[in-house]
C-alpha positions as CSV (number, residue, x, y, z in Angstrom):
1,M,25.5,10.8,19.3
2,N,25.0,7.2,20.2
3,W,22.6,5.2,18.1
4,N,20.6,4.1,21.2
5,L,20.3,7.6,22.5
6,W,19.2,8.9,19.1
7,T,16.5,6.2,19.0
8,R,15.3,7.0,22.5
9,Q,15.1,10.7,21.6
10,F,13.3,10.0,18.4
11,H,10.8,7.8,20.3
12,R,10.1,10.6,22.7
13,W,9.5,13.2,20.0
14,A,7.3,10.7,18.0
15,S,5.2,10.2,21.2
16,I,4.7,13.9,21.6
17,A,3.6,14.2,17.9
18,F,1.2,11.3,18.4
19,A,-0.3,12.7,21.5
20,A,-0.7,16.2,20.0
21,I,-2.4,14.8,16.9
22,V,-4.8,12.7,19.0
23,A,-5.5,15.6,21.3
24,A,-6.2,17.9,18.3
25,I,-8.7,15.4,16.8
26,F,-10.5,15.1,20.2
27,A,-10.5,18.9,20.5
28,M,-12.1,19.3,17.1
29,L,-14.7,16.7,17.9
30,G,-15.4,18.4,21.3
31,M,-16.0,21.7,19.5
32,G,-18.6,20.1,17.3
33,H,-16.5,20.1,14.1
34,E,-16.5,16.9,12.1
35,P,-13.1,16.6,10.5
36,A,-12.5,15.0,7.2
37,Q,-12.0,11.2,7.1
38,W,-8.3,11.5,6.3
39,V,-7.7,13.3,9.6
40,Y,-8.3,10.1,11.4
41,Y,-5.4,8.5,9.6
42,L,-2.9,11.1,10.7
43,P,-2.0,9.3,14.0
44,L,-1.0,6.2,12.2
45,A,2.4,7.5,10.9
46,P,3.7,8.4,14.4
47,L,2.1,5.2,15.8
48,F,4.0,3.1,13.3
49,L,7.3,4.8,14.2
50,L,6.5,4.4,17.9
51,T,6.0,0.7,17.3
52,I,9.3,0.2,15.5
53,T,11.4,2.2,18.0
54,G,9.5,0.8,21.0
55,L,10.2,-2.7,20.0
56,Y,13.8,-1.9,19.5
57,L,14.1,-0.2,22.9
58,F,12.2,-3.1,24.5
59,A,14.6,-5.7,23.1
60,L,17.8,-3.6,23.7
61,P,18.5,-4.8,27.3
62,Y,18.2,-8.4,26.1
63,I,20.5,-7.8,23.2
64,V,23.1,-6.2,25.4
65,R,22.9,-9.0,27.9
66,R,23.3,-11.6,25.2
67,R,26.3,-9.8,23.8
68,K,28.0,-9.6,27.2
69,A,27.4,-13.3,27.7
70,V,28.9,-14.2,24.4
71,Q,32.0,-12.0,25.0
72,E,32.7,-13.7,28.4
């Protein structure tokens, strides 16, 4: 599998995990349960991964464009 495709797929799955964790926290709050303090830190791990992969995917077109210009 291509590195760029793997990164894009990983980014998608990390976003699903992030959304599920945040939705679960809001659902617990909506049901009147007060979760432990460490639960609020759970979304930070996927958010960090989303930041890294998102920045890479954002810069990817510019990197490819620069490589093509150098090769010509």
